[in-house]
MARMAR-531102 format. One record per residue: residue in three letters; x, y, z of N, C-alpha, C, CB in turn. Coordinates in Angstrom, 2 decimals. Glycine has a CB too. Layout:
MARMAR-531102
resn Ala | n_c1 X | n_c2 Y | n_c3 Z | ca_c1 X | ca_c2 Y | ca_c3 Z | c_c1 X | c_c2 Y | c_c3 Z | cb_c1 X | cb_c2 Y | cb_c3 Z
...
END
This chain:
MARMAR-531102
resn Met | n_c1 0.86 | n_c2 -1.18 | n_c3 0.00 | ca_c1 0.00 | ca_c2 0.00 | ca_c3 0.00 | c_c1 0.90 | c_c2 1.24 | c_c3 0.00 | cb_c1 -0.97 | cb_c2 0.00 | cb_c3 1.24
resn Ala | n_c1 0.99 | n_c2 1.87 | n_c3 -1.14 | ca_c1 1.87 | ca_c2 3.04 | ca_c3 -1.30 | c_c1 1.43 | c_c2 4.20 | c_c3 -0.40 | cb_c1 1.89 | cb_c2 3.49 | cb_c3 -2.75
resn Ala | n_c1 0.13 | n_c2 4.36 | n_c3 -0.25 | ca_c1 -0.36 | ca_c2 5.46 | ca_c3 0.58 | c_c1 0.13 | c_c2 5.33 | c_c3 2.02 | cb_c1 -1.90 | cb_c2 5.51 | cb_c3 0.55
resn Leu | n_c1 0.23 | n_c2 4.10 | n_c3 2.50 | ca_c1 0.70 | ca_c2 3.87 | ca_c3 3.86 | c_c1 2.09 | c_c2 4.45 | c_c3 4.07 | cb_c1 0.70 | cb_c2 2.37 | cb_c3 4.17
resn Glu | n_c1 2.96 | n_c2 4.26 | n_c3 3.11 | ca_c1 4.32 | ca_c2 4.79 | ca_c3 3.22 | c_c1 4.30 | c_c2 6.31 | c_c3 3.29 | cb_c1 5.18 | cb_c2 4.33 | cb_c3 2.04
resn Trp | n_c1 3.44 | n_c2 6.95 | n_c3 2.51 | ca_c1 3.34 | ca_c2 8.41 | ca_c3 2.54 | c_c1 2.78 | c_c2 8.89 | c_c3 3.87 | cb_c1 2.46 | cb_c2 8.92 | cb_c3 1.39
resn Tyr | n_c1 1.79 | n_c2 8.17 | n_c3 4.40 | ca_c1 1.26 | ca_c2 8.53 | ca_c3 5.72 | c_c1 2.34 | c_c2 8.41 | c_c3 6.78 | cb_c1 0.06 | cb_c2 7.64 | cb_c3 6.08
resn Lys | n_c1 3.14 | n_c2 7.36 | n_c3 6.70 | ca_c1 4.22 | ca_c2 7.17 | ca_c3 7.67 | c_c1 5.22 | c_c2 8.32 | c_c3 7.61 | cb_c1 4.94 | cb_c2 5.84 | cb_c3 7.44
resn Lys | n_c1 5.61 | n_c2 8.71 | n_c3 6.39 | ca_c1 6.56 | ca_c2 9.81 | ca_c3 6.24 | c_c1 5.98 | c_c2 11.10 | c_c3 6.80 | cb_c1 6.94 | cb_c2 10.00 | cb_c3 4.77
resn Ala | n_c1 4.74 | n_c2 11.39 | n_c3 6.48 | ca_c1 4.10 | ca_c2 12.62 | ca_c3 6.97 | c_c1 3.91 | c_c2 12.57 | c_c3 8.48 | cb_c1 2.75 | cb_c2 12.84 | cb_c3 6.27
resn Ala | n_c1 3.54 | n_c2 11.42 | n_c3 9.00 | ca_c1 3.31 | ca_c2 11.29 | ca_c3 10.44 | c_c1 4.59 | c_c2 11.51 | c_c3 11.24 | cb_c1 2.72 | cb_c2 9.91 | cb_c3 10.77
resn Thr | n_c1 5.69 | n_c2 10.97 | n_c3 10.75 | ca_c1 6.95 | ca_c2 11.14 | ca_c3 11.48 | c_c1 7.46 | c_c2 12.57 | c_c3 11.41 | cb_c1 8.01 | cb_c2 10.19 | cb_c3 10.92
resn Gln | n_c1 6.92 | n_c2 13.35 | n_c3 10.47 | ca_c1 7.27 | ca_c2 14.76 | ca_c3 10.38 | c_c1 6.31 | c_c2 15.63 | c_c3 11.19 | cb_c1 7.27 | cb_c2 15.21 | cb_c3 8.93
resn Gly | n_c1 5.36 | n_c2 14.99 | n_c3 11.88 | ca_c1 4.50 | ca_c2 15.73 | ca_c3 12.79 | c_c1 3.14 | c_c2 16.13 | c_c3 12.26 | cb_c1 5.19 | cb_c2 16.91 | cb_c3 13.22
resn Tyr | n_c1 2.74 | n_c2 15.64 | n_c3 11.11 | ca_c1 1.44 | ca_c2 15.99 | ca_c3 10.56 | c_c1 0.34 | c_c2 15.19 | c_c3 11.27 | cb_c1 1.40 | cb_c2 15.74 | cb_c3 9.04
resn Ala | n_c1 -0.50 | n_c2 15.92 | n_c3 12.00 | ca_c1 -1.52 | ca_c2 15.29 | ca_c3 12.84 | c_c1 -2.50 | c_c2 14.45 | c_c3 12.04 | cb_c1 -2.27 | cb_c2 16.35 | cb_c3 13.63
resn Leu | n_c1 -2.91 | n_c2 14.91 | n_c3 10.88 | ca_c1 -3.87 | ca_c2 14.14 | ca_c3 10.09 | c_c1 -3.29 | c_c2 12.79 | c_c3 9.68 | cb_c1 -4.30 | cb_c2 14.94 | cb_c3 8.85
resn Ala | n_c1 -2.03 | n_c2 12.78 | n_c3 9.31 | ca_c1 -1.37 | ca_c2 11.51 | ca_c3 8.96 | c_c1 -1.23 | c_c2 10.62 | c_c3 10.19 | cb_c1 0.02 | cb_c2 11.78 | cb_c3 8.34
resn Gln | n_c1 -0.91 | n_c2 11.21 | n_c3 11.34 | ca_c1 -0.79 | ca_c2 10.43 | ca_c3 12.57 | c_c1 -2.14 | c_c2 9.80 | c_c3 12.94 | cb_c1 -0.29 | cb_c2 11.32 | cb_c3 13.73
resn Arg | n_c1 -3.20 | n_c2 10.59 | n_c3 12.81 | ca_c1 -4.54 | ca_c2 10.10 | ca_c3 13.14 | c_c1 -4.96 | c_c2 9.01 | c_c3 12.17 | cb_c1 -5.55 | cb_c2 11.26 | cb_c3 13.12
resn Thr | n_c1 -4.64 | n_c2 9.19 | n_c3 10.90 | ca_c1 -4.98 | ca_c2 8.17 | ca_c3 9.91 | c_c1 -4.27 | c_c2 6.86 | c_c3 10.20 | cb_c1 -4.63 | cb_c2 8.66 | cb_c3 8.49
resn Leu | n_c1 -2.99 | n_c2 6.94 | n_c3 10.52 | ca_c1 -2.24 | ca_c2 5.72 | ca_c3 10.86 | c_c1 -2.82 | c_c2 5.04 | c_c3 12.10 | cb_c1 -0.77 | cb_c2 6.05 | cb_c3 11.08
resn Ala | n_c1 -3.12 | n_c2 5.83 | n_c3 13.11 | ca_c1 -3.70 | ca_c2 5.26 | ca_c3 14.34 | c_c1 -4.99 | c_c2 4.52 | c_c3 14.02 | cb_c1 -3.97 | cb_c2 6.37 | cb_c3 15.38
resn Thr | n_c1 -5.82 | n_c2 5.13 | n_c3 13.20 | ca_c1 -7.10 | ca_c2 4.51 | ca_c3 12.83 | c_c1 -6.89 | c_c2 3.24 | c_c3 12.01 | cb_c1 -7.96 | cb_c2 5.51 | cb_c3 12.04
resn Leu | n_c1 -5.97 | n_c2 3.29 | n_c3 11.06 | ca_c1 -5.69 | ca_c2 2.11 | ca_c3 10.24 | c_c1 -5.15 | c_c2 0.96 | c_c3 11.08 | cb_c1 -4.70 | cb_c2 2.45 | cb_c3 9.15
resn Tyr | n_c1 -4.19 | n_c2 1.25 | n_c3 11.96 | ca_c1 -3.62 | ca_c2 0.20 | ca_c3 12.81 | c_c1 -4.64 | c_c2 -0.33 | c_c3 13.81 | cb_c1 -2.39 | cb_c2 0.73 | cb_c3 13.55
resn Met | n_c1 -5.52 | n_c2 0.53 | n_c3 14.27 | ca_c1 -6.54 | ca_c2 0.10 | ca_c3 15.22 | c_c1 -7.51 | c_c2 -0.89 | c_c3 14.56 | cb_c1 -7.31 | cb_c2 1.31 | cb_c3 15.77
resn Gly | n_c1 -7.95 | n_c2 -0.54 | n_c3 13.36 | ca_c1 -8.94 | ca_c2 -1.37 | ca_c3 12.69 | c_c1 -8.39 | c_c2 -2.48 | c_c3 11.84 | cb_c1 -9.78 | cb_c2 -0.52 | cb_c3 11.86
resn Gly | n_c1 -7.11 | n_c2 -2.38 | n_c3 11.48 | ca_c1 -6.52 | ca_c2 -3.38 | ca_c3 10.61 | c_c1 -7.13 | c_c2 -3.34 | c_c3 9.22 | cb_c1 -6.69 | cb_c2 -4.76 | cb_c3 11.21
resn Asp | n_c1 -7.57 | n_c2 -2.16 | n_c3 8.81 | ca_c1 -8.22 | ca_c2 -2.01 | ca_c3 7.52 | c_c1 -7.18 | c_c2 -1.85 | c_c3 6.41 | cb_c1 -9.18 | cb_c2 -0.80 | cb_c3 7.54
resn Gly | n_c1 -6.90 | n_c2 -2.93 | n_c3 5.70 | ca_c1 -5.92 | ca_c2 -2.90 | ca_c3 4.63 | c_c1 -4.50 | c_c2 -3.15 | c_c3 5.08 | cb_c1 -5.99 | cb_c2 -1.60 | cb_c3 3.94
resn Ile | n_c1 -4.29 | n_c2 -3.20 | n_c3 6.38 | ca_c1 -2.97 | ca_c2 -3.50 | ca_c3 6.95 | c_c1 -3.18 | c_c2 -4.42 | c_c3 8.15 | cb_c1 -2.21 | cb_c2 -2.19 | cb_c3 7.37
resn Glu | n_c1 -2.09 | n_c2 -4.98 | n_c3 8.63 | ca_c1 -2.19 | ca_c2 -5.85 | ca_c3 9.80 | c_c1 -2.53 | c_c2 -5.01 | c_c3 11.03 | cb_c1 -0.87 | cb_c2 -6.65 | cb_c3 10.03
resn Gln | n_c1 -3.53 | n_c2 -5.45 | n_c3 11.77 | ca_c1 -3.93 | ca_c2 -4.73 | ca_c3 12.98 | c_c1 -2.78 | c_c2 -4.73 | c_c3 13.98 | cb_c1 -5.19 | cb_c2 -5.37 | cb_c3 13.60
resn Asn | n_c1 -2.55 | n_c2 -3.56 | n_c3 14.59 | ca_c1 -1.48 | ca_c2 -3.41 | ca_c3 15.57 | c_c1 -1.94 | c_c2 -2.38 | c_c3 16.59 | cb_c1 -0.12 | cb_c2 -2.98 | cb_c3 14.88
resn Lys | n_c1 -2.63 | n_c2 -2.84 | n_c3 17.61 | ca_c1 -3.21 | ca_c2 -1.94 | ca_c3 18.61 | c_c1 -2.16 | c_c2 -1.18 | c_c3 19.41 | cb_c1 -4.09 | cb_c2 -2.72 | cb_c3 19.55
resn Pro | n_c1 -1.02 | n_c2 -1.78 | n_c3 19.78 | ca_c1 -0.01 | ca_c2 -0.99 | ca_c3 20.48 | c_c1 0.51 | c_c2 0.17 | c_c3 19.61 | cb_c1 1.17 | cb_c2 -1.88 | cb_c3 20.89
resn Leu | n_c1 0.66 | n_c2 -0.07 | n_c3 18.32 | ca_c1 1.12 | ca_c2 1.01 | ca_c3 17.44 | c_c1 0.03 | c_c2 2.07 | c_c3 17.29 | cb_c1 1.50 | cb_c2 0.45 | cb_c3 16.05
resn Ala | n_c1 -1.21 | n_c2 1.64 | n_c3 17.23 | ca_c1 -2.33 | ca_c2 2.61 | ca_c3 17.20 | c_c1 -2.31 | c_c2 3.46 | c_c3 18.46 | cb_c1 -3.69 | cb_c2 1.87 | cb_c3 17.06
resn Leu | n_c1 -2.11 | n_c2 2.83 | n_c3 19.61 | ca_c1 -2.06 | ca_c2 3.58 | ca_c3 20.87 | c_c1 -0.89 | c_c2 4.55 | c_c3 20.89 | cb_c1 -1.95 | cb_c2 2.62 | cb_c3 22.05
resn Ala | n_c1 0.25 | n_c2 4.14 | n_c3 20.36 | ca_c1 1.41 | ca_c2 5.03 | ca_c3 20.31 | c_c1 1.08 | c_c2 6.29 | c_c3 19.53 | cb_c1 2.63 | cb_c2 4.31 | cb_c3 19.69
resn Trp | n_c1 0.44 | n_c2 6.14 | n_c3 18.36 | ca_c1 0.09 | ca_c2 7.32 | ca_c3 17.56 | c_c1 -0.96 | c_c2 8.16 | c_c3 18.26 | cb_c1 -0.41 | cb_c2 6.89 | cb_c3 16.17
resn Tyr | n_c1 -1.98 | n_c2 7.52 | n_c3 18.86 | ca_c1 -2.99 | ca_c2 8.29 | ca_c3 19.59 | c_c1 -2.37 | c_c2 9.03 | c_c3 20.77 | cb_c1 -4.12 | cb_c2 7.37 | cb_c3 20.08
resn Asp | n_c1 -1.40 | n_c2 8.41 | n_c3 21.42 | ca_c1 -0.73 | ca_c2 9.05 | ca_c3 22.56 | c_c1 0.06 | c_c2 10.27 | c_c3 22.10 | cb_c1 0.20 | cb_c2 8.05 | cb_c3 23.27
resn Ile | n_c1 0.73 | n_c2 10.15 | n_c3 20.97 | ca_c1 1.46 | ca_c2 11.30 | ca_c3 20.41 | c_c1 0.47 | c_c2 12.43 | c_c3 20.12 | cb_c1 2.23 | cb_c2 10.90 | cb_c3 19.10
resn Leu | n_c1 -0.65 | n_c2 12.09 | n_c3 19.51 | ca_c1 -1.68 | ca_c2 13.09 | ca_c3 19.21 | c_c1 -2.25 | c_c2 13.71 | c_c3 20.48 | cb_c1 -2.80 | cb_c2 12.47 | cb_c3 18.38
resn Ala | n_c1 -2.49 | n_c2 12.87 | n_c3 21.49 | ca_c1 -3.08 | ca_c2 13.36 | ca_c3 22.74 | c_c1 -2.16 | c_c2 14.36 | c_c3 23.44 | cb_c1 -3.37 | cb_c2 12.20 | cb_c3 23.68
resn Asp | n_c1 -0.86 | n_c2 14.23 | n_c3 23.24 | ca_c1 0.09 | ca_c2 15.15 | ca_c3 23.85 | c_c1 -0.13 | c_c2 16.59 | c_c3 23.39 | cb_c1 1.51 | cb_c2 14.72 | cb_c3 23.53
resn Ser | n_c1 -0.76 | n_c2 16.76 | n_c3 22.22 | ca_c1 -1.03 | ca_c2 18.12 | ca_c3 21.72 | c_c1 -2.28 | c_c2 18.71 | c_c3 22.37 | cb_c1 -1.19 | cb_c2 18.10 | cb_c3 20.21
resn Gly | n_c1 -3.01 | n_c2 17.90 | n_c3 23.12 | ca_c1 -4.16 | ca_c2 18.41 | ca_c3 23.87 | c_c1 -5.50 | c_c2 18.29 | c_c3 23.18 | cb_c1 -3.93 | cb_c2 19.81 | cb_c3 24.18
resn Asn | n_c1 -5.56 | n_c2 17.67 | n_c3 22.00 | ca_c1 -6.83 | ca_c2 17.51 | ca_c3 21.30 | c_c1 -7.73 | c_c2 16.57 | c_c3 22.11 | cb_c1 -6.60 | cb_c2 16.96 | cb_c3 19.85
resn Val | n_c1 -8.90 | n_c2 17.06 | n_c3 22.46 | ca_c1 -9.81 | ca_c2 16.32 | ca_c3 23.34 | c_c1 -10.23 | c_c2 14.98 | c_c3 22.73 | cb_c1 -11.05 | cb_c2 17.15 | cb_c3 23.64
resn Met | n_c1 -10.52 | n_c2 14.97 | n_c3 21.44 | ca_c1 -10.94 | ca_c2 13.72 | ca_c3 20.81 | c_c1 -9.81 | c_c2 12.69 | c_c3 20.78 | cb_c1 -11.44 | cb_c2 13.99 | cb_c3 19.38
resn Asp | n_c1 -8.59 | n_c2 13.16 | n_c3 20.55 | ca_c1 -7.46 | ca_c2 12.23 | ca_c3 20.56 | c_c1 -7.18 | c_c2 11.70 | c_c3 21.96 | cb_c1 -6.21 | cb_c2 12.90 | cb_c3 20.00
resn Ile | n_c1 -7.37 | n_c2 12.53 | n_c3 22.95 | ca_c1 -7.24 | ca_c2 12.07 | ca_c3 24.34 | c_c1 -8.29 | c_c2 11.00 | c_c3 24.63 | cb_c1 -7.38 | cb_c2 13.26 | cb_c3 25.34
resn His | n_c1 -9.51 | n_c2 11.25 | n_c3 24.18 | ca_c1 -10.60 | ca_c2 10.28 | ca_c3 24.38 | c_c1 -10.29 | c_c2 8.97 | c_c3 23.66 | cb_c1 -11.94 | cb_c2 10.86 | cb_c3 23.88
resn Arg | n_c1 -9.83 | n_c2 9.06 | n_c3 22.41 | ca_c1 -9.49 | ca_c2 7.84 | ca_c3 21.64 | c_c1 -8.38 | c_c2 7.06 | c_c3 22.33 | cb_c1 -9.06 | cb_c2 8.21 | cb_c3 20.20
resn Arg | n_c1 -7.35 | n_c2 7.78 | n_c3 22.78 | ca_c1 -6.24 | ca_c2 7.13 | ca_c3 23.48 | c_c1 -6.73 | c_c2 6.41 | c_c3 24.73 | cb_c1 -5.15 | cb_c2 8.15 | cb_c3 23.85
resn Asn | n_c1 -7.51 | n_c2 7.10 | n_c3 25.53 | ca_c1 -7.97 | ca_c2 6.52 | ca_c3 26.79 | c_c1 -8.89 | c_c2 5.32 | c_c3 26.56 | cb_c1 -8.70 | cb_c2 7.57 | cb_c3 27.62
resn Ala | n_c1 -9.76 | n_c2 5.42 | n_c3 25.56 | ca_c1 -10.67 | ca_c2 4.31 | ca_c3 25.25 | c_c1 -9.89 | c_c2 3.08 | c_c3 24.79 | cb_c1 -11.69 | cb_c2 4.72 | cb_c3 24.18
resn Leu | n_c1 -8.90 | n_c2 3.29 | n_c3 23.96 | ca_c1 -8.09 | ca_c2 2.17 | ca_c3 23.48 | c_c1 -7.26 | c_c2 1.57 | c_c3 24.61 | cb_c1 -7.17 | cb_c2 2.62 | cb_c3 22.33
resn Lys | n_c1 -6.71 | n_c2 2.43 | n_c3 25.44 | ca_c1 -5.86 | ca_c2 1.97 | ca_c3 26.54 | c_c1 -6.61 | c_c2 1.02 | c_c3 27.46 | cb_c1 -5.32 | cb_c2 3.17 | cb_c3 27.33
resn Glu | n_c1 -7.91 | n_c2 1.27 | n_c3 27.65 | ca_c1 -8.72 | ca_c2 0.42 | ca_c3 28.52 | c_c1 -8.88 | c_c2 -1.00 | c_c3 27.97 | cb_c1 -10.09 | cb_c2 1.04 | cb_c3 28.72
resn Lys | n_c1 -8.69 | n_c2 -1.15 | n_c3 26.67 | ca_c1 -8.89 | ca_c2 -2.45 | ca_c3 26.02 | c_c1 -7.62 | c_c2 -3.27 | c_c3 25.89 | cb_c1 -9.49 | cb_c2 -2.24 | cb_c3 24.66
resn Leu | n_c1 -6.48 | n_c2 -2.68 | n_c3 26.22 | ca_c1 -5.20 | ca_c2 -3.36 | ca_c3 26.02 | c_c1 -4.66 | c_c2 -3.97 | c_c3 27.31 | cb_c1 -4.18 | cb_c2 -2.39 | cb_c3 25.46
resn Thr | n_c1 -3.82 | n_c2 -4.97 | n_c3 27.14 | ca_c1 -3.16 | ca_c2 -5.59 | ca_c3 28.29 | c_c1 -2.01 | c_c2 -4.69 | c_c3 28.75 | cb_c1 -2.64 | cb_c2 -7.02 | cb_c3 27.93
resn Pro | n_c1 -1.52 | n_c2 -4.89 | n_c3 29.97 | ca_c1 -0.36 | ca_c2 -4.12 | ca_c3 30.42 | c_c1 0.86 | c_c2 -4.28 | c_c3 29.50 | cb_c1 0.02 | cb_c2 -4.54 | cb_c3 31.84
resn Asp | n_c1 1.06 | n_c2 -5.47 | n_c3 28.95 | ca_c1 2.18 | ca_c2 -5.69 | ca_c3 28.04 | c_c1 2.01 | c_c2 -4.88 | c_c3 26.74 | cb_c1 2.32 | cb_c2 -7.19 | cb_c3 27.71
resn Glu | n_c1 0.79 | n_c2 -4.82 | n_c3 26.24 | ca_c1 0.53 | ca_c2 -4.04 | ca_c3 25.03 | c_c1 0.74 | c_c2 -2.54 | c_c3 25.29 | cb_c1 -0.91 | cb_c2 -4.29 | cb_c3 24.51
resn Ile | n_c1 0.35 | n_c2 -2.09 | n_c3 26.47 | ca_c1 0.55 | ca_c2 -0.69 | ca_c3 26.83 | c_c1 2.04 | c_c2 -0.38 | c_c3 26.94 | cb_c1 -0.16 | cb_c2 -0.35 | cb_c3 28.16
resn Asp | n_c1 2.80 | n_c2 -1.30 | n_c3 27.53 | ca_c1 4.26 | ca_c2 -1.13 | ca_c3 27.61 | c_c1 4.88 | c_c2 -1.07 | c_c3 26.21 | cb_c1 4.90 | cb_c2 -2.27 | cb_c3 28.42
resn Glu | n_c1 4.39 | n_c2 -1.93 | n_c3 25.32 | ca_c1 4.90 | ca_c2 -1.92 | ca_c3 23.95 | c_c1 4.56 | c_c2 -0.59 | c_c3 23.27 | cb_c1 4.29 | cb_c2 -3.11 | cb_c3 23.14
resn Ala | n_c1 3.36 | n_c2 -0.09 | n_c3 23.50 | ca_c1 2.96 | ca_c2 1.20 | ca_c3 22.93 | c_c1 3.86 | c_c2 2.33 | c_c3 23.44 | cb_c1 1.49 | cb_c2 1.51 | cb_c3 23.28
resn Thr | n_c1 4.23 | n_c2 2.28 | n_c3 24.70 | ca_c1 5.12 | ca_c2 3.30 | ca_c3 25.27 | c_c1 6.47 | c_c2 3.27 | c_c3 24.58 | cb_c1 5.29 | cb_c2 3.09 | cb_c3 26.79
resn Arg | n_c1 7.00 | n_c2 2.06 | n_c3 24.36 | ca_c1 8.29 | ca_c2 1.93 | ca_c3 23.66 | c_c1 8.17 | c_c2 2.44 | c_c3 22.22 | cb_c1 8.76 | cb_c2 0.44 | cb_c3 23.66
resn Leu | n_c1 7.10 | n_c2 2.08 | n_c3 21.56 | ca_c1 6.90 | ca_c2 2.52 | ca_c3 20.19 | c_c1 6.78 | c_c2 4.04 | c_c3 20.10 | cb_c1 5.66 | cb_c2 1.86 | cb_c3 19.60
resn Lys | n_c1 6.08 | n_c2 4.62 | n_c3 21.06 | ca_c1 5.93 | ca_c2 6.08 | ca_c3 21.07 | c_c1 7.30 | c_c2 6.75 | c_c3 21.18 | cb_c1 5.02 | cb_c2 6.53 | cb_c3 22.23
resn Gln | n_c1 8.15 | n_c2 6.22 | n_c3 22.03 | ca_c1 9.49 | ca_c2 6.79 | ca_c3 22.18 | c_c1 10.27 | c_c2 6.71 | c_c3 20.87 | cb_c1 10.26 | cb_c2 6.07 | cb_c3 23.30
resn Glu | n_c1 10.15 | n_c2 5.57 | n_c3 20.18 | ca_c1 10.84 | ca_c2 5.41 | ca_c3 18.89 | c_c1 10.29 | c_c2 6.39 | c_c3 17.86 | cb_c1 10.69 | cb_c2 3.97 | cb_c3 18.38
resn Leu | n_c1 8.98 | n_c2 6.53 | n_c3 17.82 | ca_c1 8.36 | ca_c2 7.41 | ca_c3 16.84 | c_c1 8.62 | c_c2 8.88 | c_c3 17.11 | cb_c1 6.89 | cb_c2 7.17 | cb_c3 16.80
resn Ser | n_c1 8.81 | n_c2 9.21 | n_c3 18.37 | ca_c1 9.03 | ca_c2 10.61 | ca_c3 18.76 | c_c1 10.46 | c_c2 11.07 | c_c3 18.53 | cb_c1 8.67 | cb_c2 10.80 | cb_c3 20.22
resn Asn | n_c1 11.36 | n_c2 10.15 | n_c3 18.30 | ca_c1 12.77 | ca_c2 10.51 | ca_c3 18.09 | c_c1 13.08 | c_c2 10.85 | c_c3 16.66 | cb_c1 13.67 | cb_c2 9.39 | cb_c3 18.53
END
C-alpha cells in the first residue's frame, strides 16, 4: 500500500492528520495488519497536543489493552518521537 508509506513519512514529520490516519488504520486493521499498540502510540502522540478527541481515543483504546501491550505502545511512542 503506497499510501501507507506516505502517511508514515508525513506522520513522522509531525502531521496530525497523517498520525490520526495511521492510528485509525492500525486500530482497525483495515488494509494493513492490525497493531493496537502502534495505534495507541500514535494516539498518545496526538493526545500530547491536547486535542480532546485524541485524548478520548487514546484513553478508550488503553482500557482495552493488556499491560504488556501498553508497555509496547510506550516503547513505540518513544521510537516514533525521536
